[in-house]
C-alpha beads as a LAMMPS data file, in Angstrom:
LAMMPS data file: protein, C-alpha beads

292 atoms
291 bonds

1 atom types
1 bond types

-500.0 500.0 xlo xhi
-500.0 500.0 ylo yhi
-500.0 500.0 zlo zhi

Masses

1 110.0

Atoms # bond

1 1 1 340.166 129.077 28.201
2 1 1 338.511 132.496 28.460
3 1 1 337.293 133.643 31.822
4 1 1 334.839 136.117 30.208
5 1 1 331.377 135.823 31.673
6 1 1 328.634 134.361 29.512
7 1 1 326.125 136.898 28.148
8 1 1 322.887 137.023 30.147
9 1 1 320.072 134.943 28.751
10 1 1 317.252 136.901 27.138
11 1 1 314.054 136.134 28.991
12 1 1 311.253 134.710 26.835
13 1 1 308.705 137.237 25.622
14 1 1 305.385 137.269 27.462
15 1 1 302.122 139.068 26.824
16 1 1 302.717 141.278 29.823
17 1 1 306.199 142.239 28.664
18 1 1 305.032 143.001 25.130
19 1 1 302.246 145.240 26.404
20 1 1 304.525 147.120 28.776
21 1 1 307.063 147.750 26.018
22 1 1 304.578 148.725 23.312
23 1 1 304.630 152.293 21.969
24 1 1 300.935 151.971 21.132
25 1 1 298.010 153.037 23.318
26 1 1 297.261 150.224 25.736
27 1 1 293.895 149.319 24.202
28 1 1 295.288 149.089 20.666
29 1 1 298.173 146.898 21.789
30 1 1 295.771 144.586 23.623
31 1 1 293.522 144.262 20.547
32 1 1 296.459 143.362 18.310
33 1 1 297.909 140.891 20.797
34 1 1 294.632 139.055 21.430
35 1 1 294.142 138.876 17.663
36 1 1 297.551 137.258 17.143
37 1 1 297.274 134.872 20.077
38 1 1 293.595 134.002 19.683
39 1 1 293.085 134.881 23.334
40 1 1 290.318 136.670 25.177
41 1 1 291.132 139.999 26.812
42 1 1 291.051 138.435 30.268
43 1 1 293.725 135.927 29.246
44 1 1 296.215 138.760 28.826
45 1 1 296.026 138.963 32.612
46 1 1 295.611 135.329 33.590
47 1 1 298.315 134.175 31.146
48 1 1 300.327 137.391 31.101
49 1 1 303.556 135.765 32.341
50 1 1 303.364 132.757 30.021
51 1 1 306.224 132.430 27.527
52 1 1 305.046 133.010 23.941
53 1 1 306.306 131.206 20.883
54 1 1 308.672 133.288 18.724
55 1 1 306.399 133.127 15.654
56 1 1 303.523 134.727 17.546
57 1 1 305.796 137.389 18.947
58 1 1 307.053 138.210 15.456
59 1 1 303.513 138.431 14.049
60 1 1 302.536 140.777 16.833
61 1 1 305.576 142.994 16.314
62 1 1 304.832 143.260 12.596
63 1 1 301.270 144.413 13.336
64 1 1 302.524 146.730 16.065
65 1 1 304.927 148.395 13.620
66 1 1 302.230 148.753 10.973
67 1 1 299.881 150.369 13.487
68 1 1 302.646 152.694 14.659
69 1 1 303.023 153.706 10.991
70 1 1 299.349 154.632 10.924
71 1 1 297.423 151.660 9.533
72 1 1 293.970 151.337 11.141
73 1 1 293.554 148.670 13.800
74 1 1 290.356 147.447 12.123
75 1 1 292.220 146.725 8.900
76 1 1 295.057 145.001 10.751
77 1 1 292.736 142.599 12.564
78 1 1 290.146 142.479 9.781
79 1 1 287.097 143.293 11.907
80 1 1 285.255 146.122 13.674
81 1 1 282.362 145.870 16.106
82 1 1 279.248 147.878 15.208
83 1 1 275.847 147.748 16.899
84 1 1 276.889 144.602 18.756
85 1 1 277.941 142.770 15.577
86 1 1 281.447 141.947 14.366
87 1 1 281.876 143.168 10.793
88 1 1 284.644 142.093 8.440
89 1 1 286.699 145.078 7.262
90 1 1 289.086 145.443 4.319
91 1 1 290.858 148.433 2.736
92 1 1 287.980 148.535 0.208
93 1 1 285.420 149.780 2.750
94 1 1 284.928 152.567 5.227
95 1 1 285.534 151.396 8.788
96 1 1 282.236 151.534 10.758
97 1 1 282.267 154.260 13.412
98 1 1 280.347 154.313 16.718
99 1 1 278.750 157.649 15.744
100 1 1 276.946 155.961 12.867
101 1 1 275.007 153.809 15.334
102 1 1 272.860 156.928 15.844
103 1 1 271.653 156.538 12.246
104 1 1 270.582 152.953 12.966
105 1 1 268.885 153.858 16.255
106 1 1 266.964 156.766 14.721
107 1 1 265.805 154.676 11.769
108 1 1 264.658 151.871 14.061
109 1 1 262.630 154.363 16.089
110 1 1 260.956 155.630 12.902
111 1 1 260.046 152.071 11.899
112 1 1 258.809 150.965 15.319
113 1 1 255.111 150.816 14.414
114 1 1 255.514 149.646 10.813
115 1 1 255.073 146.015 9.892
116 1 1 257.487 144.471 7.361
117 1 1 259.031 147.825 6.435
118 1 1 261.142 148.239 3.315
119 1 1 264.453 150.024 3.914
120 1 1 267.093 151.298 1.494
121 1 1 270.727 151.830 2.542
122 1 1 272.650 153.981 0.057
123 1 1 276.446 153.600 -0.030
124 1 1 276.450 150.539 2.196
125 1 1 280.221 149.903 2.430
126 1 1 280.672 147.059 4.927
127 1 1 276.896 146.649 5.061
128 1 1 276.988 147.778 8.690
129 1 1 273.852 149.928 8.614
130 1 1 271.741 147.532 6.540
131 1 1 272.837 144.420 8.429
132 1 1 272.367 146.069 11.842
133 1 1 268.839 147.094 10.834
134 1 1 268.102 143.632 9.440
135 1 1 269.418 141.925 12.568
136 1 1 267.322 144.114 14.873
137 1 1 264.188 144.014 12.738
138 1 1 263.981 140.472 11.322
139 1 1 260.730 141.333 9.504
140 1 1 262.238 144.262 7.597
141 1 1 263.158 143.945 3.929
142 1 1 266.488 145.549 3.164
143 1 1 268.169 146.801 0.016
144 1 1 271.819 147.888 0.271
145 1 1 273.496 149.720 -2.619
146 1 1 277.061 150.692 -3.385
147 1 1 278.832 151.648 -6.590
148 1 1 281.924 149.675 -5.549
149 1 1 281.897 145.972 -6.447
150 1 1 284.688 145.375 -3.907
151 1 1 282.639 146.976 -1.131
152 1 1 279.565 144.972 -2.078
153 1 1 281.560 141.742 -1.867
154 1 1 282.521 142.617 1.721
155 1 1 278.966 143.667 2.595
156 1 1 277.470 140.509 1.125
157 1 1 279.827 138.304 3.144
158 1 1 278.928 140.219 6.303
159 1 1 275.237 139.770 5.595
160 1 1 275.560 136.039 5.058
161 1 1 277.692 135.571 8.163
162 1 1 275.771 137.770 10.587
163 1 1 272.123 137.326 9.639
164 1 1 269.784 134.398 10.230
165 1 1 269.217 132.715 6.893
166 1 1 265.582 132.143 7.882
167 1 1 264.749 135.716 8.888
168 1 1 261.162 136.615 7.852
169 1 1 262.316 139.629 5.841
170 1 1 264.627 137.476 3.761
171 1 1 268.274 138.196 2.931
172 1 1 269.501 141.720 2.317
173 1 1 269.472 142.557 -1.401
174 1 1 272.923 143.898 -2.282
175 1 1 273.018 145.816 -5.549
176 1 1 275.723 147.711 -7.424
177 1 1 274.348 151.158 -8.117
178 1 1 275.308 154.825 -8.226
179 1 1 272.707 156.004 -5.712
180 1 1 269.232 155.174 -7.050
181 1 1 270.273 154.371 -10.614
182 1 1 269.976 150.564 -10.663
183 1 1 266.860 150.215 -8.512
184 1 1 263.639 148.793 -9.884
185 1 1 261.490 151.834 -10.645
186 1 1 258.498 150.282 -8.864
187 1 1 260.194 149.940 -5.463
188 1 1 259.099 152.238 -2.643
189 1 1 260.589 152.406 0.831
190 1 1 259.463 153.208 4.345
191 1 1 262.943 154.516 5.124
192 1 1 266.035 155.561 3.212
193 1 1 269.287 155.857 5.142
194 1 1 272.767 156.825 4.062
195 1 1 276.241 157.577 5.324
196 1 1 277.550 159.107 2.080
197 1 1 280.935 160.674 1.305
198 1 1 280.607 164.126 2.876
199 1 1 284.165 165.397 3.367
200 1 1 285.154 168.265 1.053
201 1 1 287.998 167.439 -1.322
202 1 1 290.449 169.894 0.226
203 1 1 289.818 168.946 3.843
204 1 1 293.169 168.261 5.589
205 1 1 291.611 165.415 7.593
206 1 1 291.816 163.254 4.464
207 1 1 295.582 163.169 4.962
208 1 1 295.434 162.351 8.659
209 1 1 294.957 159.268 10.844
210 1 1 292.964 156.272 9.674
211 1 1 291.418 158.223 6.782
212 1 1 294.702 157.928 4.847
213 1 1 294.117 154.176 4.532
214 1 1 290.400 154.134 3.772
215 1 1 288.862 154.302 0.268
216 1 1 288.839 157.947 -0.775
217 1 1 285.590 157.526 -2.684
218 1 1 283.792 156.586 0.534
219 1 1 285.056 159.719 2.257
220 1 1 284.870 162.601 -0.208
221 1 1 282.772 163.553 -3.221
222 1 1 285.839 165.345 -4.626
223 1 1 283.781 168.527 -4.402
224 1 1 282.253 170.535 -1.569
225 1 1 281.194 167.505 0.481
226 1 1 277.516 168.012 -0.296
227 1 1 277.051 166.711 -3.859
228 1 1 276.191 163.160 -2.749
229 1 1 273.785 164.498 -0.132
230 1 1 272.080 166.701 -2.731
231 1 1 271.601 163.689 -5.026
232 1 1 270.193 161.551 -2.203
233 1 1 267.745 164.246 -1.072
234 1 1 266.654 165.058 -4.626
235 1 1 265.895 161.434 -5.495
236 1 1 264.317 160.340 -2.233
237 1 1 260.684 161.495 -2.754
238 1 1 260.344 159.280 -5.823
239 1 1 261.418 156.313 -3.719
240 1 1 259.501 156.864 -0.480
241 1 1 256.001 155.860 0.500
242 1 1 253.810 158.537 2.027
243 1 1 255.154 159.254 5.534
244 1 1 258.417 157.532 4.651
245 1 1 261.582 158.923 6.238
246 1 1 265.024 159.895 5.012
247 1 1 268.008 160.066 7.377
248 1 1 271.525 161.073 6.346
249 1 1 274.806 161.221 8.238
250 1 1 276.882 164.332 7.524
251 1 1 279.819 166.403 8.695
252 1 1 279.988 168.240 11.996
253 1 1 279.283 171.612 10.324
254 1 1 276.757 170.536 7.666
255 1 1 273.544 170.051 9.660
256 1 1 272.010 173.440 8.881
257 1 1 272.713 173.078 5.172
258 1 1 271.301 169.539 5.050
259 1 1 268.141 170.634 6.880
260 1 1 267.714 173.407 4.314
261 1 1 268.082 170.904 1.460
262 1 1 265.447 168.640 3.007
263 1 1 263.005 171.483 3.602
264 1 1 263.474 172.859 0.093
265 1 1 262.669 169.438 -1.376
266 1 1 259.411 169.318 0.559
267 1 1 260.251 167.153 3.564
268 1 1 258.342 167.793 6.782
269 1 1 259.364 167.397 10.441
270 1 1 262.959 168.129 9.430
271 1 1 265.408 167.881 12.310
272 1 1 268.925 166.883 13.306
273 1 1 270.053 164.481 16.028
274 1 1 273.202 164.856 18.110
275 1 1 275.710 162.093 18.802
276 1 1 277.246 161.360 22.208
277 1 1 279.810 164.115 21.641
278 1 1 277.011 166.643 21.224
279 1 1 277.600 167.053 17.476
280 1 1 274.664 167.274 15.071
281 1 1 275.590 164.038 13.328
282 1 1 272.488 163.137 11.275
283 1 1 269.596 165.012 9.722
284 1 1 266.325 163.779 8.304
285 1 1 262.689 164.352 7.611
286 1 1 259.387 162.787 6.597
287 1 1 257.902 162.704 3.091
288 1 1 254.234 163.572 3.563
289 1 1 253.126 163.443 -0.044
290 1 1 252.413 160.575 -2.362
291 1 1 255.383 158.905 -4.030
292 1 1 256.772 161.367 -6.556

Bonds

1 1 1 2
2 1 2 3
3 1 3 4
4 1 4 5
5 1 5 6
6 1 6 7
7 1 7 8
8 1 8 9
9 1 9 10
10 1 10 11
11 1 11 12
12 1 12 13
13 1 13 14
14 1 14 15
15 1 15 16
16 1 16 17
17 1 17 18
18 1 18 19
19 1 19 20
20 1 20 21
21 1 21 22
22 1 22 23
23 1 23 24
24 1 24 25
25 1 25 26
26 1 26 27
27 1 27 28
28 1 28 29
29 1 29 30
30 1 30 31
31 1 31 32
32 1 32 33
33 1 33 34
34 1 34 35
35 1 35 36
36 1 36 37
37 1 37 38
38 1 38 39
39 1 39 40
40 1 40 41
41 1 41 42
42 1 42 43
43 1 43 44
44 1 44 45
45 1 45 46
46 1 46 47
47 1 47 48
48 1 48 49
49 1 49 50
50 1 50 51
51 1 51 52
52 1 52 53
53 1 53 54
54 1 54 55
55 1 55 56
56 1 56 57
57 1 57 58
58 1 58 59
59 1 59 60
60 1 60 61
61 1 61 62
62 1 62 63
63 1 63 64
64 1 64 65
65 1 65 66
66 1 66 67
67 1 67 68
68 1 68 69
69 1 69 70
70 1 70 71
71 1 71 72
72 1 72 73
73 1 73 74
74 1 74 75
75 1 75 76
76 1 76 77
77 1 77 78
78 1 78 79
79 1 79 80
80 1 80 81
81 1 81 82
82 1 82 83
83 1 83 84
84 1 84 85
85 1 85 86
86 1 86 87
87 1 87 88
88 1 88 89
89 1 89 90
90 1 90 91
91 1 91 92
92 1 92 93
93 1 93 94
94 1 94 95
95 1 95 96
96 1 96 97
97 1 97 98
98 1 98 99
99 1 99 100
100 1 100 101
101 1 101 102
102 1 102 103
103 1 103 104
104 1 104 105
105 1 105 106
106 1 106 107
107 1 107 108
108 1 108 109
109 1 109 110
110 1 110 111
111 1 111 112
112 1 112 113
113 1 113 114
114 1 114 115
115 1 115 116
116 1 116 117
117 1 117 118
118 1 118 119
119 1 119 120
120 1 120 121
121 1 121 122
122 1 122 123
123 1 123 124
124 1 124 125
125 1 125 126
126 1 126 127
127 1 127 128
128 1 128 129
129 1 129 130
130 1 130 131
131 1 131 132
132 1 132 133
133 1 133 134
134 1 134 135
135 1 135 136
136 1 136 137
137 1 137 138
138 1 138 139
139 1 139 140
140 1 140 141
141 1 141 142
142 1 142 143
143 1 143 144
144 1 144 145
145 1 145 146
146 1 146 147
147 1 147 148
148 1 148 149
149 1 149 150
150 1 150 151
151 1 151 152
152 1 152 153
153 1 153 154
154 1 154 155
155 1 155 156
156 1 156 157
157 1 157 158
158 1 158 159
159 1 159 160
160 1 160 161
161 1 161 162
162 1 162 163
163 1 163 164
164 1 164 165
165 1 165 166
166 1 166 167
167 1 167 168
168 1 168 169
169 1 169 170
170 1 170 171
171 1 171 172
172 1 172 173
173 1 173 174
174 1 174 175
175 1 175 176
176 1 176 177
177 1 177 178
178 1 178 179
179 1 179 180
180 1 180 181
181 1 181 182
182 1 182 183
183 1 183 184
184 1 184 185
185 1 185 186
186 1 186 187
187 1 187 188
188 1 188 189
189 1 189 190
190 1 190 191
191 1 191 192
192 1 192 193
193 1 193 194
194 1 194 195
195 1 195 196
196 1 196 197
197 1 197 198
198 1 198 199
199 1 199 200
200 1 200 201
201 1 201 202
202 1 202 203
203 1 203 204
204 1 204 205
205 1 205 206
206 1 206 207
207 1 207 208
208 1 208 209
209 1 209 210
210 1 210 211
211 1 211 212
212 1 212 213
213 1 213 214
214 1 214 215
215 1 215 216
216 1 216 217
217 1 217 218
218 1 218 219
219 1 219 220
220 1 220 221
221 1 221 222
222 1 222 223
223 1 223 224
224 1 224 225
225 1 225 226
226 1 226 227
227 1 227 228
228 1 228 229
229 1 229 230
230 1 230 231
231 1 231 232
232 1 232 233
233 1 233 234
234 1 234 235
235 1 235 236
236 1 236 237
237 1 237 238
238 1 238 239
239 1 239 240
240 1 240 241
241 1 241 242
242 1 242 243
243 1 243 244
244 1 244 245
245 1 245 246
246 1 246 247
247 1 247 248
248 1 248 249
249 1 249 250
250 1 250 251
251 1 251 252
252 1 252 253
253 1 253 254
254 1 254 255
255 1 255 256
256 1 256 257
257 1 257 258
258 1 258 259
259 1 259 260
260 1 260 261
261 1 261 262
262 1 262 263
263 1 263 264
264 1 264 265
265 1 265 266
266 1 266 267
267 1 267 268
268 1 268 269
269 1 269 270
270 1 270 271
271 1 271 272
272 1 272 273
273 1 273 274
274 1 274 275
275 1 275 276
276 1 276 277
277 1 277 278
278 1 278 279
279 1 279 280
280 1 280 281
281 1 281 282
282 1 282 283
283 1 283 284
284 1 284 285
285 1 285 286
286 1 286 287
287 1 287 288
288 1 288 289
289 1 289 290
290 1 290 291
291 1 291 292
């Protein structure tokens, strides 16, 4: 009989041990682990020494490896919080960013004294902007357009899941359209908002970070980054009521150019607003004339 000592037993994996060993930033590891376990964040502390079942550990390690390879956390867990709402996310849509909340806040301020306003969201993606506006202003009537049928399917599901079915403004109207093309010619809006593709085709950021996994068509116009913005600005007067507003998100270095486009098209009170990082993130103006 061999006198060789038995190999030491491997201790069972725990949430605490997995987090300590993870190569990911602490917050990302916690998000993935709570997603797998179905726990709240606080339970990672209160149950941190509890032995986990091997299947859960394996699922977590698969997600951990995929994140380490660059896949966005939002796509791995299937959701991203935006304006206090939890939006479903797939590889077919742009992941909502905190900076874009500025577009929602600015639009809400412009609509503050308007009853039952009509709002158009161009290039809706997940539906984040339109649904956030609809949730905050239950009386508003919303139209949300995207040329991607896959994106519209995601946006429509988000609208149905996150909005009150009895809201006075009714459900958001989701419509497949290349900018204004499919809209009823008679429709006029109090506000038009958009987070269009504004990255130039040769920008190296397209090959970095989360952007590598997001739909290219939602990120770049395959040109100078301004062609979508030009189309939105050019078509807006024909779709706005008198004193209606247009607000557009754009790149960190595009504010001056976008303001010039708005002014040249006849918009008044043209200005840009800065995000929390101090970057001129959105630009907009007011259409003073009659509908074009």
